[in-house]
VOKE-30361 format. One line per 5 residues: their letters; for each residue x, y, z negated of N, C-alpha, C. Coordinates in Angstrom, 2 decimals, m for minus. Each point is the difference from the previous one (the first is absolute). Example, Ala and Ser with C-alpha at 12.3 -4.5 7.8 and 13.67 -1.06 7.14 Angstrom:
BEGIN
AS) 13.19:m5.69:m7.80:m0.89:1.19:0.00:0.90:1.20:0.00 | m0.35:1.05:0.72:0.82:1.19:m0.06:m0.77:1.09:m0.73
END
This chain:
BEGIN
MASEV) m13.67:6.62:55.55:m0.26:m0.75:m1.26:1.43:0.24:m0.89 | m0.31:0.66:m1.10:1.08:0.40:m0.87:0.75:m1.07:m0.35 | 1.27:m0.08:m0.06:0.88:m1.10:m0.70:0.02:0.35:m1.44 | 0.26:m1.15:m0.71:0.03:m0.05:m1.59:1.34:m0.15:m0.27 | 0.36:0.84:m0.90:1.40:m0.04:m0.62:0.13:m1.11:m0.93
PGVQQ) 0.99:m0.99:0.09:0.11:m1.11:m0.82:0.41:0.54:m1.50 | m0.60:m0.81:m0.97:0.30:0.30:m1.27:1.41:m0.45:m0.36 | 0.65:0.72:m0.84:1.37:m0.39:m0.64:m0.01:m1.04:m1.15 | 0.50:m1.13:0.42:m0.09:m1.13:m1.02:1.26:0.08:m0.89 | m0.40:m0.25:m1.53:1.05:m0.08:m0.81:0.94:m1.25:0.23
SPRIA) 1.27:0.05:m0.19:0.87:m1.07:0.25:m0.28:m1.07:m1.28 | m0.12:m1.10:0.28:m0.07:m1.11:m0.95:0.86:0.24:m1.23 | m0.58:m0.47:m1.06:0.73:0.25:m1.47:0.82:m1.11:m0.27 | 1.20:0.06:m0.70:0.76:m1.38:m0.50:m0.38:m0.09:m1.52 | m0.46:m1.25:m0.21:m0.32:m0.22:m1.41:1.22:0.08:m0.95
NRIGL) m0.19:0.48:m1.02:0.92:0.11:m1.29:1.24:0.70:0.37 | m0.07:1.23:1.03:0.96:0.74:0.24:m0.18:1.38:m0.50 | 1.05:0.41:m0.83:m0.01:1.42:m0.57:0.76:0.96:0.82 | m0.31:1.00:0.24:0.49:1.10:0.70:0.73:0.99:m1.04 | 1.30:0.13:0.08:0.75:0.87:m1.00:0.39:1.28:0.79
IDADC) m0.58:0.92:m0.30:m0.08:1.25:0.90:0.86:1.16:m0.86 | 1.04:0.23:0.94:0.90:1.19:m0.34:m0.79:1.38:0.11 | m0.63:0.40:m0.88:m1.03:1.11:m0.08:0.70:1.38:0.18 | 1.51:m0.05:m0.45:0.75:1.24:0.24:m0.05:0.34:1.60 | 0.20:m0.92:0.78:0.06:0.20:1.43:m1.36:0.22:0.45
VAYWA) m1.04:m0.53:m0.44:m1.46:0.43:0.45:m0.37:1.36:m0.29 | 0.32:0.41:m1.24:m0.26:1.26:m0.39:0.84:1.14:0.69 | 1.26:m0.25:0.31:0.92:0.99:0.72:m0.68:0.13:1.38 | m0.15:m1.11:0.61:m0.52:m0.01:1.45:m1.46:0.74:0.08 | m0.77:m0.07:m0.86:m1.33:0.56:0.04:0.06:1.38:m0.27
AAGCD) 1.03:0.59:m0.80:m0.07:1.29:m0.44:1.01:0.71:1.04 | 0.79:m0.63:0.87:1.03:0.74:0.94:m0.73:0.66:0.94 | 0.26:1.24:0.39:m0.38:0.68:1.19:m1.49:0.52:m0.33 | m0.41:m0.04:m1.09:m1.45:0.54:m0.46:m0.14:0.90:m0.85 | 1.05:0.92:0.03:m0.02:1.09:m1.06:m1.37:0.98:0.46
DMRVE) m0.10:0.03:1.26:m1.02:1.03:0.25:m1.44:m0.55:0.03 | 0.00:m1.21:m0.29:m1.43:m0.59:0.07:m0.55:m0.18:m1.39 | m1.25:m0.46:m0.13:m0.77:m0.14:m1.20:0.49:m1.43:m0.47 | m0.14:m0.09:m1.43:0.50:m1.17:m0.69:m0.72:m1.18:0.35 | m1.34:0.19:0.65:m0.70:m1.08:0.33:0.44:m0.76:1.31
SVHKK) 0.87:0.77:0.59:0.56:m0.69:1.33:1.10:m0.80:m0.62 | 0.74:0.25:m1.02:0.93:m0.86:m0.68:m0.51:m1.14:m0.46 | m1.08:0.04:m0.70:m0.67:m1.11:m0.58:m0.45:m0.90:1.22 | m0.56:0.51:1.09:m0.25:m0.89:1.09:1.25:m0.75:0.67 | 1.15:0.72:0.02:1.26:m0.62:0.45:0.26:m1.06:m0.98
VRDRM) 0.01:0.13:m1.34:0.15:m1.06:m0.85:m0.88:m1.32:0.33 | m1.36:0.40:0.06:m0.69:m1.14:0.29:0.24:m0.80:1.45 | 0.22:0.81:1.00:0.38:m0.59:1.25:1.19:m0.83:m0.19 | 0.87:0.53:m0.60:1.44:m0.83:m0.18:m0.39:m1.35:m0.80 | m0.63:0.13:m0.98:m0.14:m1.23:m0.68:m1.07:m0.99:0.74
TMITD) m0.91:0.33:0.71:m0.72:m0.66:0.92:0.95:m0.81:1.04 | 0.62:0.71:0.56:1.12:m0.58:1.02:0.94:m1.02:m0.61 | 0.41:0.37:m1.15:0.96:m0.90:m0.74:m0.85:m1.38:m0.37 | m1.14:0.18:m0.71:m0.77:m1.14:m0.21:m0.29:m0.92:1.13 | m0.21:0.67:1.08:m0.39:m0.84:1.34:1.29:m0.64:0.42
QIQTD) 1.07:0.51:m0.05:1.21:m0.54:0.45:0.57:m1.23:m0.79 | m0.20:0.32:m1.31:0.56:m1.09:m0.96:m1.10:m0.91:m0.28 | m1.00:0.16:0.48:m1.20:m1.02:m0.13:m0.41:m0.36:m1.33 | m0.10:1.03:m1.08:m0.42:m0.02:m1.16:m0.64:1.31:m0.57 | m1.13:m0.11:m0.79:m0.58:1.01:m0.57:0.48:0.01:m1.60
ELRCY) 0.66:m0.96:m0.52:0.58:m0.02:m1.14:1.42:0.75:m0.19 | m0.29:1.38:m0.57:1.15:0.87:0.11:0.44:0.41:m1.41 | 1.35:0.27:m0.07:0.45:0.70:m1.11:0.93:0.99:0.37 | m0.25:1.18:m0.42:0.77:1.21:0.43:0.94:0.39:m1.08 | 1.22:0.64:0.26:0.88:0.36:m0.91:0.73:1.42:0.45
LTGHN) m0.16:0.79:m0.91:0.48:1.44:0.09:1.19:0.29:m1.05 | 1.02:0.66:0.42:1.13:0.18:m0.77:m0.38:1.22:m1.07 | 0.24:m0.19:m1.37:m0.13:1.00:m0.77:1.36:0.69:m0.38 | 0.19:0.12:m1.40:1.01:0.81:m0.45:1.03:m0.84:m0.67 | 1.23:0.62:m0.37:1.07:m0.65:m0.68:0.62:m1.18:0.76
NFRND) 0.58:0.20:1.00:0.48:m1.11:0.83:1.50:m0.54:m0.70 | 0.15:m1.13:m0.30:0.98:m0.44:m0.58:1.43:0.32:0.60 | m0.22:m0.01:1.44:1.29:0.18:0.73:0.69:1.47:m0.15 | m0.85:0.88:m0.49:0.55:1.40:m0.38:1.16:m0.17:m1.08 | m0.06:m0.87:m0.97:0.89:m0.09:m0.96:1.20:m0.89:0.34
IATYQ) m0.22:m0.70:1.16:1.26:m0.94:0.29:0.96:0.77:0.91 | m0.31:0.71:0.95:0.78:0.43:0.94:0.97:1.10:m0.56 | 1.29:m0.33:0.22:1.10:0.99:m0.63:0.85:0.46:1.23 | 0.13:m0.87:0.92:0.79:0.57:1.30:m0.63:1.19:0.63 | m1.24:0.00:0.26:m0.64:1.23:0.45:m1.54:m0.29:m0.32
QYKGN) m0.69:1.12:m0.32:m1.27:m0.12:m0.50:m0.91:m0.71:0.97 | m0.81:m0.88:m0.62:m1.06:m0.75:0.71:m0.92:0.94:0.73 | m0.16:m0.30:1.14:m0.96:0.83:0.73:0.47:1.60:m0.07 | 1.23:0.15:m0.08:0.25:1.46:m0.18:0.05:0.76:1.41 | m0.31:m0.71:1.01:m0.45:0.68:1.37:m1.49:0.59:m0.14
RYDKD) m0.73:m0.36:m0.93:m1.35:0.44:m0.24:m0.32:0.88:m1.19 | 0.98:m0.08:m1.20:m0.32:0.77:m1.10:1.28:0.65:m0.46 | m0.16:1.23:m0.74:1.10:0.51:m0.62:0.34:m0.64:m1.34 | 0.80:0.56:m0.53:0.49:m0.88:m1.31:m1.01:0.35:m1.13 | m0.85:0.98:0.19:m1.10:m0.10:m0.95:m1.38:m0.74:0.34
GNRLR) 0.11:m0.72:1.07:m1.07:m0.86:0.29:m0.96:0.67:0.95 | 0.34:1.32:0.50:m0.99:0.72:0.89:0.23:m0.47:1.55 | m1.17:m0.02:0.65:0.11:m0.44:1.41:0.79:0.98:0.75 | 0.84:m0.40:1.01:0.75:0.98:0.73:m0.86:0.60:1.18 | m1.04:m0.83:0.45:m0.95:0.41:1.14:m1.22:m0.45:m0.37
PQPKW) m0.85:0.97:0.47:m1.48:m0.39:m0.57:m0.54:m1.05:0.59 | m0.92:m0.61:m0.66:m0.84:m1.10:0.44:m1.39:0.49:0.64 | m0.69:m1.00:0.80:m1.13:0.39:0.54:m1.08:0.68:m1.20 | m0.76:0.88:0.46:m0.99:0.79:m0.85:m0.71:m1.18:m0.85 | m0.71:m0.87:0.69:m1.04:m0.76:m0.54:0.52:m1.20:m0.34
LPQAR) 1.33:m0.26:m0.28:0.44:m1.23:m0.40:m0.46:m0.67:m1.46 | 0.03:1.09:m1.02:m0.58:m0.45:m1.18:m1.58:m0.48:0.06 | m0.73:0.73:0.76:m1.36:m0.23:0.24:m0.12:m1.54:0.64 | 0.82:m0.23:1.09:m0.01:m1.30:0.72:0.26:m1.17:m1.14 | 1.24:0.27:m0.93:0.07:m1.02:m0.93:m1.00:m0.14:m1.00
DYIAE) m0.55:0.89:m0.40:m1.28:0.04:m0.82:m1.22:m0.94:0.57 | m0.18:0.41:1.33:m1.08:m0.70:0.80:0.21:m1.58:m0.11 | 1.31:m0.26:0.34:0.37:m1.32:0.04:m0.30:m0.64:m1.45 | 0.58:0.59:m1.06:m0.28:m0.61:m1.41:m1.48:0.04:m0.34 | m0.67:0.85:0.48:m1.38:m0.15:m0.38:m1.00:m0.97:0.93
TYNTT) 0.53:m0.24:1.08:m0.84:m0.77:1.04:0.63:m1.49:m0.05 | 1.06:m0.39:m0.12:0.49:m1.27:0.31:0.77:m0.46:m1.50 | 0.05:m1.28:m0.07:0.66:m0.60:m1.05:1.42:0.38:m0.08 | 0.48:0.95:m0.95:1.22:0.66:0.26:0.97:0.06:m1.49 | 1.07:m0.43:0.14:0.87:0.07:m1.15:0.97:1.21:0.15
LCTGQ) 0.07:0.92:m0.98:1.03:0.94:0.08:1.19:m0.43:m0.88 | 1.13:0.00:0.64:1.15:m0.66:m0.44:0.95:1.05:m0.69 | m0.01:m0.18:m1.55:0.89:0.94:m0.64:1.26:m0.68:m0.30 | 1.23:0.95:0.15:1.08:m0.55:m0.50:0.81:m0.80:1.26 | m0.61:m0.27:0.95:0.53:m0.93:1.28:m0.84:0.61:1.05
EADDA) 0.38:m0.44:1.46:m0.65:0.49:1.13:m0.92:m1.15:0.33 | m1.01:0.68:0.90:m1.18:m1.10:0.51:0.75:m1.14:0.69 | 1.23:0.19:0.64:0.69:m0.92:0.67:0.28:m1.19:m1.05 | 0.53:0.33:m1.15:0.25:m1.08:m0.91:m1.33:m0.69:m0.45 | m0.97:0.56:m0.30:m1.24:m0.59:m0.41:m0.48:m0.97:1.20
LAIAQ) 0.08:0.40:1.36:m0.50:m0.64:0.99:0.87:m1.39:0.09 | 1.47:0.28:m0.27:0.76:m1.18:0.10:m0.26:m1.04:m1.10 | m0.18:0.36:m1.15:m0.42:m0.74:m1.31:m1.24:m0.70:0.49 | m1.03:0.83:0.45:m1.29:m0.86:0.33:0.25:m1.02:1.04 | 0.74:0.37:0.99:0.33:m1.09:1.04:0.63:m1.31:m0.59
VKCNA) 1.04:0.20:m0.76:0.72:m1.17:m0.63:m0.90:m0.90:m0.69 | m0.90:0.78:m0.90:m1.16:m0.82:m0.72:m0.83:m0.81:1.00 | m0.60:0.74:0.93:m0.73:m0.77:0.75:0.64:m1.18:1.07 | 1.37:0.04:0.23:0.80:m0.74:0.62:m0.03:m1.42:m0.85 | 0.09:0.40:m1.38:0.16:m1.18:m0.93:m1.11:m0.52:m0.36
SKSWE) m1.18:0.68:0.44:m1.62:m0.55:m0.22:m0.26:m1.07:0.96 | m0.79:m1.01:m0.24:m0.60:m0.98:0.78:m1.43:0.31:0.41 | m0.44:1.37:m0.57:m1.41:0.39:0.28:m0.07:1.04:0.92 | 1.02:0.90:0.11:m0.23:1.17:0.88:1.35:0.02:0.78 | m0.34:0.69:1.16:1.11:0.51:0.93:m0.20:1.42:0.32
SIISS) 1.11:0.79:m0.23:m0.15:1.35:0.21:0.91:0.62:1.08 | m0.13:1.06:0.67:0.63:0.55:0.91:0.24:1.63:m0.28 | 1.24:0.44:0.06:0.18:1.38:m0.41:m0.22:0.91:1.24 | m0.69:1.05:m0.13:m0.22:0.88:1.16:0.63:1.29:m0.35 | 1.15:0.45:0.82:0.65:1.15:m0.31:0.85:0.47:1.31
IDKDL) 0.56:1.05:0.08:0.90:0.35:0.82:1.46:m0.02:m0.51 | 0.37:m0.24:m1.17:1.20:0.03:m0.69:0.83:m1.33:0.35 | 1.17:0.10:0.65:0.79:m1.03:0.33:0.49:m0.74:m1.24 | 0.23:0.89:m0.99:0.60:m0.53:m1.43:m0.73:m1.26:m0.37 | m1.35:0.03:0.12:m0.77:m1.11:m0.43:0.11:m1.38:0.87
LIIPG) 0.77:0.06:1.04:0.24:m1.17:0.74:1.07:m0.73:m0.46 | 0.64:0.20:m1.24:0.87:m0.93:m0.71:m0.94:m1.16:m0.75 | m1.24:0.25:m0.22:m0.87:m0.67:m0.71:m0.61:m1.15:1.00 | 0.14:m1.29:m0.55:m0.45:m1.00:0.89:m1.56:m0.03:0.07 | m0.63:m0.64:1.06:m1.35:m0.02:0.14:m0.50:0.75:1.21
WHHDM) m1.25:0.40:0.03:m0.66:0.65:1.20:0.12:1.47:m0.15 | 0.26:0.58:1.18:0.26:1.54:0.07:m0.86:0.62:1.13 | m0.51:1.16:m0.24:m0.93:0.55:1.12:0.56:1.51:0.13 | 0.32:0.20:1.18:0.30:1.65:0.26:m1.26:0.64:0.43 | m0.25:0.96:m1.06:m1.20:0.69:0.13:m0.09:1.06:1.23
NSGYI) 1.24:0.12:0.52:0.06:0.96:1.32:m0.23:m0.58:1.27 | 0.75:m1.20:0.11:m0.03:m0.75:1.17:m0.98:m1.13:m0.10 | m0.54:m0.63:m1.05:m0.89:m1.05:m0.13:0.96:m1.29:0.07 | 1.20:m0.10:0.01:1.11:m1.03:0.16:m0.15:m0.75:m1.38 | m0.21:m1.39:0.14:m0.10:m0.85:m1.19:1.15:m1.05:0.24
QVVDE) 0.78:m0.10:m0.99:0.97:m1.10:m0.16:0.07:m0.70:m1.43 | 0.67:m1.18:0.16:0.25:m0.50:m1.30:1.32:m0.01:m0.18 | 0.69:0.23:m1.34:1.27:0.06:m0.16:0.40:m1.24:m0.97 | 1.18:m0.60:0.16:0.42:m1.08:m1.00:1.07:0.43:m0.80 | 0.48:m0.52:m0.86:0.93:0.55:m1.03:1.28:0.53:0.50
LGKLE) 0.66:m0.71:0.80:1.15:0.26:0.53:m0.08:1.21:1.06 | m0.78:m0.09:1.02:m0.36:1.11:0.66:1.02:m0.06:1.33 | m0.10:1.10:0.60:0.80:0.13:1.19:0.45:1.63:0.35 | 1.13:m0.08:0.76:0.30:1.37:0.56:0.06:m0.26:1.50 | m0.51:0.98:0.73:0.24:m0.15:1.45:m0.04:1.46:0.62
IINGK) 0.32:0.01:1.30:0.15:1.04:0.61:m1.11:0.28:0.93 | m0.88:0.88:0.13:m1.24:0.13:0.85:0.22:1.20:0.60 | m0.11:0.30:1.35:0.10:1.22:0.87:1.07:0.94:m0.79 | 1.17:m0.64:m0.22:1.15:0.85:m0.58:m0.08:0.34:m1.40 | m1.26:m0.47:m0.72:m0.06:0.35:m1.44:0.10:m1.37:m0.86
VRGCG) 0.54:0.28:m1.29:0.14:m1.22:m0.79:m1.20:m0.05:m0.83 | m0.51:m1.20:0.06:m1.38:m0.26:m0.74:0.27:m1.24:m0.91 | m0.71:0.05:m1.17:0.35:m1.03:m0.91:m1.00:m0.32:m1.01 | 0.22:m1.08:m0.78:m1.08:m0.35:m1.01:0.63:m0.96:m0.96 | m0.63:m0.44:m1.04:0.42:m0.96:m1.04:1.39:0.56:m0.58
RKFFY) 0.68:m0.83:m0.68:1.28:0.02:m0.59:1.11:0.85:0.89 | 0.01:m0.53:1.32:0.82:0.69:0.70:m0.18:1.49:0.25 | m1.32:0.46:0.02:m0.08:1.52:0.09:0.48:0.57:m1.38 | m0.45:m0.55:m1.12:0.48:0.35:m1.21:1.60:0.41:m0.10 | 0.81:m1.16:0.31:1.54:0.23:0.11:0.26:0.92:1.04
AQLLM) m0.69:m0.06:0.98:0.38:1.07:1.09:m0.13:1.38:m0.70 | m1.27:0.35:m0.67:0.04:1.26:m0.80:1.02:0.40:m0.80 | 0.51:m1.08:m0.77:1.16:0.26:m0.92:1.17:0.38:0.76 | m0.05:m0.16:1.22:1.24:0.64:0.85:m0.39:1.22:0.61 | m0.93:0.10:0.74:m0.47:1.16:0.79:m0.84:1.08:m0.88
GDSAD) m0.47:m0.46:m1.10:m0.77:0.98:m0.91:m1.43:0.24:0.56 | m0.58:1.05:m0.54:m1.31:0.30:0.49:m0.23:1.52:0.18 | 0.18:0.69:1.03:0.07:1.32:0.23:m1.36:0.63:m0.33 | m1.04:m0.61:0.05:m1.17:0.45:m0.39:m0.18:0.39:m1.55 | 0.69:m0.98:m0.65:m0.13:0.24:m1.60:1.25:0.56:m0.47
WIPGL) 0.99:0.29:0.85:1.23:0.55:m0.41:0.85:m0.97:m0.87 | m0.09:m1.23:0.52:0.92:m0.88:m0.71:1.06:m0.43:0.79 | 1.33:0.20:m0.31:1.29:m0.03:0.89:0.24:m1.30:0.44 | m0.15:m0.95:m0.79:0.67:m1.38:0.43:1.37:m0.07:m0.21 | 0.66:m0.40:0.96:1.54:m0.12:0.19:0.43:1.25:0.67
PKINP) 0.74:0.89:m0.60:0.26:1.35:0.46:0.70:0.08:1.39 | 0.99:m1.01:0.18:0.76:m0.02:1.33:0.38:m1.35:0.29 | 0.09:m0.20:1.24:0.73:m1.15:0.72:1.53:0.42:0.20 | 0.80:m0.57:m0.80:1.40:0.30:0.21:0.84:m0.90:0.78 | 1.20:0.25:0.24:0.83:m1.07:1.06:m0.06:m1.33:m0.46
AIKAR) m0.05:m0.34:m1.39:0.00:m1.37:m0.29:m1.33:m0.75:0.42 | m1.07:0.72:m0.33:m1.26:m0.54:0.27:m0.25:m0.27:1.54 | 0.55:1.21:0.82:m0.09:m0.16:1.36:0.66:m1.05:0.47 | 1.38:m0.28:m0.52:0.80:m1.11:0.50:m0.64:m1.39:m0.24 | m0.68:m0.28:m1.19:m0.60:m1.06:m0.30:m1.04:m0.59:0.78
FDGIK) m1.01:0.91:0.47:m1.33:m0.58:0.51:0.04:0.53:1.46 | m0.12:m1.00:0.83:m0.14:0.35:1.44:m1.27:0.86:0.45 | 0.10:0.68:0.75:m1.01:0.85:0.62:m0.07:1.38:m0.57 | 0.73:0.35:m1.31:m0.05:1.25:m0.38:0.98:0.94:0.90 | m0.43:1.06:0.56:0.76:0.69:0.89:0.69:1.14:m0.33
RVGGC) m0.29:0.54:m1.49:0.59:1.21:m0.52:0.02:m0.21:m1.42 | 0.96:1.07:m0.58:m0.25:0.17:m1.35:m0.72:1.11:m0.27 | m0.37:0.18:m1.33:m1.00:1.23:m0.22:m1.24:m0.50:m0.57 | m1.12:0.77:0.08:m1.13:m0.44:m0.73:m0.59:m1.38:0.26 | m0.54:m0.69:m0.96:m0.46:m1.38:0.41:m1.30:0.03:0.21
GAMSA) m0.37:m0.09:1.48:m1.22:0.08:0.48:m0.68:m1.37:0.36 | m1.06:0.10:0.55:m0.91:m1.57:0.05:0.88:m0.72:1.16 | 0.72:0.45:0.86:0.61:m0.98:0.84:1.20:m0.65:m0.61 | 0.80:0.62:m0.83:0.99:m0.38:m0.88:m0.60:m1.12:m0.82 | m0.95:0.34:m0.64:m0.53:m1.06:m1.18:m0.57:m1.09:0.94
YHILH) m0.44:0.10:1.01:m0.31:m1.25:0.92:1.02:m0.92:0.41 | 1.05:0.70:0.43:1.02:m0.86:0.20:0.81:m0.68:m1.14 | m0.01:0.64:m1.13:0.37:m0.64:m1.26:m0.87:m1.25:m0.49 | m1.37:0.08:0.15:m0.90:m0.98:m0.60:m0.78:m0.78:0.95 | m0.25:0.27:1.11:m0.99:m0.70:0.91:0.04:m1.43:0.02
DAESE) 1.33:m0.68:m0.13:0.24:m1.40:0.18:0.07:m0.78:m1.16 | m0.32:0.81:m1.12:0.17:m0.84:m1.13:m1.14:m0.86:m0.23 | 0.45:m1.01:m0.76:m1.12:m1.27:m0.06:m0.54:m0.31:m1.39 | 0.44:0.86:m0.93:m0.49:m0.11:m1.42:0.11:1.30:m0.85 | m0.70:m0.03:m1.08:0.16:1.42:m0.79:1.35:m0.10:m0.50
QELFD) 0.79:m1.08:m0.22:1.21:0.17:m0.52:0.99:0.55:1.05 | m0.07:m0.25:1.24:0.80:0.67:1.20:m0.49:1.43:m0.01 | m1.07:0.38:m0.13:m0.34:1.31:0.18:0.64:0.82:m1.33 | m0.13:m0.54:m1.12:0.67:0.70:m1.23:1.46:0.11:0.12 | 0.60:m1.26:0.47:1.48:0.15:0.20:0.52:0.90:0.86
RVLWC) m0.72:0.38:1.07:0.54:0.92:1.10:m0.37:1.46:m0.65 | m1.08:0.18:m0.48:m0.39:1.32:m0.61:1.07:0.14:m1.13 | 0.26:m0.59:m0.86:0.79:0.19:m1.31:1.41:0.20:0.71 | 0.38:m0.82:0.90:1.44:0.33:0.58:0.13:1.27:0.54 | m1.05:0.55:0.81:0.13:1.44:0.46:m0.02:0.92:m1.30
YEAYW) m0.70:m0.19:m0.84:m0.08:1.07:m1.23:1.57:m0.09:m0.53 | 0.44:m1.34:m0.19:1.40:0.03:m0.63:0.97:0.65:0.97 | m0.10:m0.14:1.17:0.87:0.76:1.09:m0.04:1.40:m0.12 | m1.33:0.56:m0.37:m0.18:1.56:0.02:0.54:0.34:m1.54 | m0.55:m0.60:m0.87:m0.08:0.66:m1.56:1.16:m0.44:m0.76
TKGQH) 0.84:m0.84:0.59:1.37:m0.32:m0.97:1.00:0.88:0.38 | m0.07:0.95:0.73:1.45:0.80:0.42:m0.17:1.24:m0.66 | m0.45:0.17:m1.32:0.05:1.31:m0.76:m1.31:0.87:0.62 | m0.92:m0.47:0.56:m1.20:0.91:0.58:m0.60:0.42:m1.41 | m0.49:1.20:0.14:m0.75:0.62:m1.13:m1.14:0.73:0.59
YIEWR) m0.85:0.44:m0.98:m1.16:1.12:0.74:m0.21:0.75:m1.34 | m0.93:1.03:0.19:m0.30:1.07:m1.05:m1.55:m0.33:m0.20 | m0.26:m0.49:m1.20:m1.40:m0.32:m0.53:m0.90:1.37:0.17 | m1.19:m0.29:0.78:m0.61:1.25:0.49:m0.72:0.97:m1.08 | m0.41:m0.83:m1.24:m0.47:0.76:m1.24:0.90:0.91:m0.68
NNTEV) 1.15:m0.55:m0.55:1.02:0.75:m0.78:1.33:0.21:0.64 | 0.23:m0.21:1.31:1.17:0.43:0.65:1.29:m0.80:m0.63 | m0.14:m1.00:m0.55:1.06:m0.76:m0.58:0.64:m1.01:1.09 | 1.25:m0.28:m0.16:0.71:m0.90:1.10:m0.31:m1.35:m0.58 | m0.41:m0.93:1.05:m0.36:m1.51:m0.30:0.97:m0.70:0.84
IPTPV) 0.66:m1.04:m0.67:0.74:m0.87:0.87:m0.62:m1.41:m0.11 | m0.80:m0.47:0.75:m0.87:m1.12:m0.16:0.77:m1.30:0.42 | m0.40:m1.19:m0.47:0.52:m1.15:0.48:m1.06:m0.51:1.00 | 0.48:m0.80:1.17:m0.84:m0.33:0.98:m1.35:m0.74:m0.52 | m0.04:m0.52:m1.04:m1.17:m0.68:m0.31:m0.91:0.97:m0.71
EMLTE) 0.65:0.85:m0.74:m1.01:1.33:m0.45:m0.62:0.55:0.97 | 0.61:0.25:1.38:m0.56:0.71:0.84:m0.99:m0.82:0.85 | 0.31:m1.21:0.23:m0.95:m0.95:0.41:m1.31:m0.10:m0.67 | 0.11:0.03:m1.39:m1.12:m0.19:m0.89:m0.91:1.29:0.33 | 0.59:1.02:m0.10:m0.85:1.30:m0.07:m0.66:0.07:1.38
QGQLL) 0.72:m0.17:1.03:m0.76:m0.03:1.44:m1.04:m1.25:0.07 | 0.26:m1.15:m0.50:m0.82:m0.95:m0.11:m1.49:0.45:m0.73 | 0.33:0.63:m1.24:m1.23:0.31:m0.72:m0.85:1.11:0.70 | 0.62:0.76:0.54:m0.76:1.18:1.00:m0.63:m0.62:1.12 | 0.46:m1.10:0.57:m0.51:m0.59:1.19:m0.94:m1.01:m0.16
WMRRE) 0.04:m1.03:m0.98:m0.62:m1.07:m0.19:m1.41:0.27:m0.27 | m0.96:m0.58:0.41:m1.52:m0.11:m0.21:m0.24:m0.93:m1.22 | m0.52:0.42:m1.10:m0.18:m0.87:m1.18:m1.01:m1.10:0.41 | 0.52:m1.17:m0.43:m0.75:m1.16:0.01:m0.86:m0.34:m1.39 | 0.43:0.52:m0.90:m0.74:m0.20:m1.43:m0.04:1.49:m0.64
EGELW) m0.80:0.35:m0.80:0.02:0.97:m0.72:1.17:0.37:m0.90 | 0.48:1.29:0.15:1.28:0.33:m0.72:1.11:m0.47:0.41 | 0.01:m0.80:1.07:1.30:m0.52:0.45:0.90:0.92:0.60 | 1.44:0.04:m0.15:1.09:0.62:0.48:0.97:m1.02:0.63 | 0.31:0.22:1.19:0.71:m0.83:0.85:1.43:m0.01:m0.56
EPPAD) 0.62:m1.18:m0.27:1.30:m0.19:m0.45:0.72:m0.86:0.89 | 1.40:0.22:0.43:0.46:m1.04:0.91:m0.08:m1.53:m0.57 | m0.63:m1.06:0.72:m0.21:m1.18:m0.58:1.14:m0.48:m0.61 | m0.04:m0.77:m1.12:1.22:m0.45:m0.61:0.49:m1.12:0.75 | m0.71:m0.97:0.58:0.42:m1.07:0.67:0.85:0.51:1.32
LLKGY) m0.60:0.97:0.57:0.71:0.60:1.33:1.32:0.66:m0.55 | 0.06:0.62:m1.11:1.28:0.57:m0.48:0.99:m1.01:m0.10 | m0.46:m1.11:m0.74:0.96:m0.88:m0.37:0.46:m0.92:1.15 | m0.98:m0.15:1.02:0.73:m0.54:1.18:0.82:0.85:0.96 | m0.27:1.33:m0.12:0.87:0.93:0.81:1.50:m0.09:m0.71
YERKE) 0.07:0.12:m1.24:1.17:0.16:m0.52:0.74:m1.37:m0.25 | m0.55:m1.20:0.17:0.64:m1.21:m0.05:0.54:m0.05:1.47 | m0.70:0.24:1.08:0.64:m0.03:1.31:1.12:0.87:0.21 | m0.22:1.28:m0.67:1.33:1.01:0.24:1.06:m0.54:m0.79 | 0.05:m0.58:m1.21:0.96:m0.58:m0.58:0.54:m1.17:0.76
NQTK) m0.67:m0.90:0.78:0.57:m1.15:0.49:0.66:0.56:1.27 | m0.37:1.03:0.57:0.61:0.63:1.22:1.39:0.63:m0.38 | 0.20:0.43:m1.11:1.35:0.55:m0.51:1.08:m1.06:m0.53 | m0.48:m1.28:m0.10:1.01:m1.08:m0.56:0.73:m0.30:1.20
END
């Protein structure tokens, strides 16, 4: 007697949940490794990926976001070119992308509810949408991506590679897992202000100098500020004020000793203040929470930092 193959049951759906999909990741994944295949194979990979995502995040209510042109970060970066490891000074890609990537993007835009993000990245639009949903009493959202930068945004997050789902609170955390630093929330944002983001060519704090090494336990060497150094500086902070104080102290320790750099566009020498450098790095790393937002060091945190610093010198 022939055995019957059991049917695959769809996972139950969660009412009033919106899936916010990082479609840049879906498109690239679908097109990668398919240069010698037909475009229909790429379309199928898109559909399969989206089906998997909807099943794992348990909603068919999806909003997809694709990055368009004119990223505002290109005009902010002065220390080094934003994503200069991917583009030359004229904006041309240094390495070719998958052959069918434009077609994968077009297929997503034609098939799913999709927003093309002009002037900012899809990440920013995803973050803005999640913040709006967090403030709503009617909808719950979940961001589906593989981009660690989005983990600074509170709320539900889905890793479309692993299927892992987590909820992020505002302060977040930094932890060491299998020898690697993992983080989310404000703690991860402030850690990025120190260690930068090599994927986007954002430098963060250029170096750990002897003064920084001496102040924070656990830092084993001077030199580039890596993830482990950022962890030891920030992991036990209990508020955003503590995070801000420690990061700005590190920036002052490095940038108030006559440090300078050459602006990459015009080859002019720049001698910045610590707050100016902190602001530039923050604007490159921050995921927008409202349209047109540019991150600035919060005035209350700046005030608190300088008041404590003044009291310590009395």
